[in-house]
C-alpha positions as CSV (number, residue, x, y, z in Angstrom):
1,X,124.2,-72.1,170.8
2,X,125.6,-69.1,172.7
3,X,124.0,-67.3,175.6
4,X,125.0,-63.8,176.5
5,X,123.9,-61.7,179.4
6,X,123.5,-57.9,179.7
7,X,124.2,-57.2,176.1
8,X,123.9,-53.5,175.1
9,X,122.7,-52.8,171.6
10,X,120.0,-51.3,169.3
11,X,116.6,-53.0,168.9
12,X,113.6,-52.1,166.8
13,X,111.2,-52.0,169.7
14,X,108.1,-52.3,167.4
15,X,109.4,-55.9,166.6
16,X,109.3,-57.0,170.2
17,X,106.5,-59.6,170.6
18,X,105.6,-60.9,174.1
19,X,108.7,-59.1,175.5
20,X,110.9,-61.0,173.1
21,X,112.8,-59.8,170.0
22,X,113.8,-62.3,167.3
23,X,116.2,-61.3,164.6
24,X,117.0,-63.7,161.8
25,X,120.3,-63.2,160.0
26,X,121.7,-65.1,157.0
27,X,122.8,-68.1,159.1
28,X,122.1,-67.1,162.7
29,X,119.0,-66.5,164.8
30,X,119.2,-64.0,167.7
31,X,116.6,-64.2,170.5
32,X,116.6,-61.3,172.9
33,X,114.8,-61.2,176.3
34,X,114.7,-59.2,179.5
35,X,114.8,-56.1,177.3
36,X,115.3,-52.8,179.2
37,X,116.0,-49.3,177.9
38,X,119.6,-48.4,178.5
39,X,119.8,-44.9,180.1
40,X,117.8,-42.4,178.1
41,X,119.4,-43.3,174.7
42,X,116.6,-43.8,172.2
43,X,116.8,-47.2,170.6
44,X,119.6,-48.5,172.8
45,X,118.7,-51.4,175.1
46,X,120.2,-53.9,177.5
47,X,119.1,-57.5,177.1
48,X,120.0,-61.2,177.3
49,X,120.7,-62.9,174.0
50,X,120.6,-66.4,172.6
51,X,122.5,-67.0,169.3
52,X,121.8,-70.2,167.4
53,X,121.7,-71.8,164.0
54,X,118.5,-72.5,162.1
55,X,118.7,-76.2,163.1
56,X,119.1,-75.2,166.8
57,X,116.2,-72.8,166.4
58,X,113.9,-75.6,165.2
59,X,114.7,-77.7,168.3
60,X,114.3,-74.6,170.5
61,X,110.8,-74.0,169.1
62,X,109.8,-77.6,169.7
63,X,111.0,-77.2,173.3
64,X,109.1,-73.9,173.6
65,X,105.9,-75.6,172.4
66,X,106.2,-78.3,175.1
67,X,106.8,-75.5,177.7
68,X,103.8,-73.7,176.4
69,X,101.7,-76.8,176.9
70,X,102.9,-77.1,180.5
71,X,102.3,-73.3,181.1
72,X,98.8,-73.7,179.8
73,X,98.2,-76.5,182.2
74,X,99.5,-74.4,185.1
75,X,97.3,-71.5,184.0
76,X,94.2,-73.8,183.9
77,X,95.1,-74.9,187.4
78,X,95.5,-71.3,188.6
79,X,92.1,-70.4,187.1
80,X,90.5,-73.4,188.8
81,X,91.9,-72.3,192.1
82,X,90.6,-68.8,191.6
83,X,87.2,-70.1,190.7
84,X,87.2,-72.0,194.1
85,X,88.2,-68.8,195.9
86,X,85.5,-66.3,196.8
87,X,86.3,-62.7,195.9
88,X,84.8,-60.4,198.5
89,X,82.8,-58.2,196.2
90,X,80.8,-56.5,198.9
91,X,83.9,-55.3,200.8
92,X,86.2,-54.7,197.9
93,X,87.0,-51.2,196.9
94,X,85.9,-49.9,193.5
95,X,89.4,-50.0,192.1
96,X,90.0,-53.5,193.4
97,X,86.7,-54.7,191.8
98,X,87.8,-53.1,188.5
99,X,91.1,-55.0,188.5
100,X,89.3,-58.2,189.3
101,X,86.8,-57.9,186.5
102,X,89.4,-56.8,183.9
103,X,91.6,-59.8,184.9
104,X,88.6,-62.1,184.5
105,X,87.9,-60.7,181.1
106,X,91.5,-61.5,180.0
107,X,91.2,-65.0,181.4
108,X,87.9,-65.5,179.7
109,X,89.5,-64.4,176.3
110,X,92.4,-66.8,176.8
111,X,90.0,-69.6,177.7
112,X,87.9,-68.9,174.7
113,X,90.9,-69.0,172.3
114,X,92.0,-72.3,173.8
115,X,88.6,-73.9,173.3
116,X,87.8,-72.3,169.9
117,X,90.4,-73.4,167.3
118,X,89.7,-72.2,163.7
119,X,88.9,-74.6,160.8
120,X,91.1,-74.0,157.8
121,X,91.9,-75.7,154.6
122,X,95.2,-73.7,154.2
123,X,97.4,-76.8,154.1
124,X,97.0,-79.0,151.1
125,X,93.3,-78.1,150.8
126,X,92.4,-80.3,153.7
127,X,90.0,-78.9,156.3
128,X,91.5,-79.2,159.8
129,X,91.4,-77.4,163.1
130,X,94.2,-75.0,164.1
131,X,94.9,-73.6,167.6
132,X,94.8,-69.8,167.8
133,X,96.1,-69.2,171.3
134,X,98.5,-66.3,172.0
135,X,101.5,-68.7,172.2
136,X,100.6,-70.3,168.8
137,X,100.2,-66.9,167.2
138,X,103.7,-65.9,168.3
139,X,105.2,-69.2,167.0
140,X,103.4,-68.8,163.7
141,X,104.8,-65.3,163.3
142,X,108.3,-66.6,164.0
143,X,107.9,-69.4,161.5
144,X,106.8,-67.1,158.7
145,X,109.7,-64.7,159.4
146,X,112.4,-67.3,159.4
147,X,110.9,-68.9,156.2
148,X,110.9,-65.5,154.4
149,X,114.5,-64.8,155.5
150,X,115.6,-68.3,154.2
151,X,113.9,-67.7,150.8
152,X,115.5,-64.3,150.5
153,X,118.9,-65.7,151.4
154,X,118.5,-68.5,148.8
155,X,118.8,-71.2,151.5
156,X,116.9,-74.5,151.6
157,X,114.5,-74.5,154.5
158,X,111.5,-76.6,155.2
159,X,108.9,-74.8,157.3
160,X,106.8,-76.8,159.7
161,X,103.5,-76.4,161.4
162,X,100.7,-78.6,162.8
163,X,97.0,-79.0,163.0
164,X,95.5,-79.3,166.4
165,X,96.2,-82.7,168.0
166,X,98.7,-83.6,165.3
167,X,102.5,-83.5,165.1
168,X,104.4,-80.9,163.0
169,X,105.0,-81.8,159.4
170,X,107.7,-80.2,157.2
171,X,105.8,-79.9,154.0
172,X,104.3,-76.4,154.5
173,X,104.8,-73.5,152.1
174,X,105.2,-69.8,153.0
175,X,101.9,-69.1,151.3
176,X,100.1,-71.7,153.4
177,X,101.6,-70.3,156.6
178,X,100.6,-66.7,155.6
179,X,97.0,-67.9,154.8
180,X,96.7,-69.4,158.2
181,X,98.1,-66.2,159.8
182,X,95.5,-64.1,157.9
183,X,92.6,-66.4,158.9
184,X,93.8,-66.4,162.5
185,X,94.0,-62.6,162.6
186,X,90.5,-62.3,161.1
187,X,89.2,-64.2,164.1
188,X,91.4,-63.0,166.9
189,X,91.5,-59.2,166.2
190,X,87.8,-58.6,166.8
191,X,88.0,-60.7,170.1
192,X,91.0,-58.7,171.3
193,X,89.1,-55.4,170.4
194,X,86.1,-56.7,172.3
195,X,88.1,-57.4,175.4
196,X,89.7,-53.9,175.2
197,X,86.2,-52.4,174.9
198,X,85.2,-54.3,178.0
199,X,88.3,-53.0,179.9
200,X,87.6,-49.4,178.9
201,X,84.0,-49.6,180.0
202,X,85.0,-51.1,183.4
203,X,87.6,-48.4,183.9
204,X,85.0,-45.7,183.1
205,X,82.5,-47.1,185.7
206,X,81.6,-44.9,188.6
207,X,80.0,-47.4,190.9
208,X,80.5,-51.0,191.9
209,X,77.1,-51.9,190.6
210,X,78.2,-50.9,187.1
211,X,81.4,-53.0,187.4
212,X,79.5,-56.0,188.7
213,X,77.0,-55.9,185.9
214,X,79.5,-55.5,183.1
215,X,79.5,-58.3,180.6
216,X,82.9,-60.0,180.2
217,X,81.9,-63.1,178.2
218,X,82.9,-64.1,174.7
219,X,81.0,-65.9,172.0
220,X,77.6,-64.7,173.0
């Protein structure tokens, strides 16, 4: 594994997910972060880059998953602290109240995704629960991409995934991963659209009363 800092190169910005760009070559995976546009040159960016083999990438993803679990625990702790804090609605300015409500709507969406896995029979025809959090969506997209590249390159690769509460298994097919992605998208997209609608309505509000009465719950 190689780590490079302040690399300057071209990136397809539409393929940047969660501020990270992943490019899978014939035998190397490139992971780019801290991406910033370089001067005013369209398509030219400065970034940090990790270069690794497929095997190293598998271990890297497992480490990411463990980090995601820890991050989620931290987020839950932060949300708990915020719940215990009293936001001064009466004395808050309208713009401050809007920011507060929009932030809460995003937190509510994240909490809803954590507590509402989907049920799918995508793997081996067995009905199981699968997490659809933002982190898991990103990892699933990456797994599909690297599997497709391996197939196109004629290389042997065993994709892996896991049902909620179970370890990863290496007997998944590309078609099964894609089916799970489609089923996840069918559930998540309307929820994201709902949150965006909430945000737009809050931003359009003219009074604090409108902001306070805005509905930012999911699943009702």
